[in-house]
C-alpha positions in Angstrom: 24.5 0.6 -187.6 22.1 1.2 -190.8 21.3 -2.1 -193.1 21.1 -2.0 -196.6 18.8 -4.3 -198.4 20.6 -6.7 -200.6 20.4 -6.6 -204.1 17.9 -8.8 -205.8 17.8 -10.4 -209.2 16.0 -8.5 -211.7 15.0 -10.9 -214.0 14.0 -14.0 -211.7 10.4 -13.6 -211.8 10.4 -13.7 -215.7 12.7 -16.8 -215.8 10.0 -18.5 -213.2 7.2 -17.5 -215.8 8.9 -18.9 -218.4 9.7 -22.2 -216.7 6.0 -22.6 -215.4 4.5 -21.8 -219.1 7.1 -24.1 -220.6 5.8 -26.8 -218.4 2.6 -26.0 -219.1 1.2 -25.4 -215.6 -1.2 -23.1 -214.0 0.2 -21.0 -210.8 -2.0 -23.7 -208.7 -0.4 -26.7 -210.6 3.1 -25.1 -209.9 2.4 -24.8 -206.5 1.9 -28.5 -206.0 4.9 -29.3 -208.6 7.3 -27.3 -206.3 5.8 -28.6 -203.1 4.3 -25.7 -201.6 0.9 -26.7 -201.3 0.3 -27.2 -198.0 2.4 -23.9 -197.3 1.5 -21.1 -199.1 -1.5 -20.1 -201.7 -1.4 -19.7 -205.5 -0.8 -16.1 -204.9 3.2 -17.2 -203.8 3.6 -18.2 -207.4 2.2 -15.0 -208.9 4.2 -12.9 -206.7 7.7 -14.9 -207.7 6.7 -14.4 -211.2 5.8 -10.6 -210.8 9.0 -10.0 -208.8 7.0 -8.5 -205.9 7.9 -11.6 -203.9 11.3 -13.6 -203.6 11.1 -17.4 -203.6 13.1 -19.1 -200.4 16.1 -20.8 -201.8 14.9 -24.5 -201.2 12.0 -23.3 -204.2 14.3 -21.8 -206.2 16.4 -25.1 -206.5 13.0 -27.1 -207.0 12.5 -24.8 -210.1 16.2 -25.1 -211.3 15.8 -29.1 -210.8 12.5 -29.2 -212.8 14.5 -27.7 -215.6 17.9 -29.5 -215.1 19.9 -26.3 -214.8 21.8 -24.9 -212.1 20.5 -22.1 -210.0 23.0 -19.8 -211.0 20.9 -19.6 -214.2 17.9 -18.6 -212.2 19.5 -15.9 -210.1 22.2 -14.5 -212.4 20.6 -11.5 -214.7 23.5 -12.1 -217.2 22.4 -15.6 -217.5 19.5 -17.1 -219.9 17.3 -20.0 -219.7 18.4 -22.0 -222.3 16.3 -21.8 -225.6 16.7 -25.5 -226.7 16.0 -26.7 -223.0 12.7 -24.7 -223.1 12.0 -25.9 -226.6 12.6 -29.6 -225.5 10.6 -29.3 -222.4 7.6 -28.2 -224.7 7.8 -30.9 -227.2 8.2 -33.6 -224.6 5.3 -32.3 -222.6 3.2 -32.2 -226.2 4.2 -35.7 -226.8 6.2 -34.9 -230.0 
């Protein structure tokens, strides 16, 4: 029997990039934040953001928890990251 590749979220990489940029982190810093620094190189974060690599489920969960959203928001191409949340997080990080 042939196997077909499962459908992958098209917008996941963009959402992960938005989260990292909102947090004001470099790719290397994001690696530490999602507790991957001992497992993979910073290029993994780049691959996730470019959509050439798919992050494991525990990593997606860490991203979602960082921003206080459900993993559904990351995975579902029809859902977007709440703009208010992104704006509030930027404001909180900048001390304003």
